[in-house]
N, C-alpha and C positions, 0 to 999 in steps of 0.2 A: 189135319192133313196127314199126319203120321198114321193115324188110324185108317184113313182111306187108302193110303199107298202101301203101308207096311203091315196093317192089321195088328198093331201093337196090343190093343185091348183084347182081341181074340186070343193072341198068342200068350198073353199074360194069364188069362183065365185058364187056358189049357195047362200051362206050367203049374199053376197053383193047384190044379186038380191032379197033379202027378203025371201028366202026359208029357211027351217030348216037346221041347222048345223049338220054335220056328219050323213049322211044317209048311209054311207058305213063304214065297219069296216075292217081295213087292217091288214097286218102282222107287227110284231115288227122286227126291225133290229137286236135286240139282238139275238145272236146265229147264224146269217147268216154270210156268208163269202164274204169279198171283196178281189178281185184279183187286184193287182196294177202292171201294166206294166210300169216300170221305177220308181225307188225309189230314185229320186233326191229330190230337195228342195220341189217342189209342191207335188210329190208323197208321201213324208214323212209327210207333213202337212195333206194331205188327209187321210193317214193311222191313224194319231192321232185322227182325227175327228171320223172316223169309230170306233176306239177303244172306244171312249167316248160313243158311242151308244151301246157298248157291242158286236161289231162285231169281228169275227176272221179275221185277215188280213194276206194274203199271197202275195208274190211278186216274180217277175222274170223280168230280162232284160239281154241282151247279156253280159254286163259288171258287173252285180250285183254279189256280193259275199255273202255267208252265214254270214260272219262277219258283213257286212254292214246291213244286215237284222236284225241280233241280236241286233246291236246298236239301230236300230229303233224300236225294239220290235215286229217285224213281222217274219213270217215263210218264209224261202226260199224254193221255189219249182221250178221244171222244167216248161217249157212253156206249155206242154201238160197237166200237172197236174193242173196248174193254171186255164186253161179253163175248165177242168173237174170238179174241186172242187168249183169254185167261183159261188156265186149267182149273184154277180155284178162284172163288170170289169171296171176299170178306167185306161185311157191311158195317160201316161206322158212321151212320147218319142219325141225326136227331129225327125221330118220327114226328112229322108235322103234316099239315095239309099239303104243303109243297112237296115233301118227300114221298108222300103216298102216291102221288100222280107221276113220279119220276119213272 
C-alpha cells in the first residue's frame, strides 16, 4: 500500500542511484479503507497494521460473523460492499473449490 500511495520503492531506487529523494508526493493511508477478505490470523494482523496507519478496515468472508469483526475492531460488510467501499483489498483465504467460486 505504501508503494502504491507513496512510491517508496521508486523513490528508494532513485536515491540509491544518487538522484534526489522524493520527487513525488503521494496520498496518505489515513482515512482510506482496507477491505480484508478472510479475517483469520493473518487477516487480523494486517487489519491491525492498517488501523495503525489510520485506515478504516472492513472485512468479509463466507464464515465471518459480525461478532468476530467486532472483536478485531473492524466493520463487517457484505462481499459486494467490501469491493465497492475498499480503496485496497487484501486476500487471506485458503484456496479451495469454495473460495475459487467466491
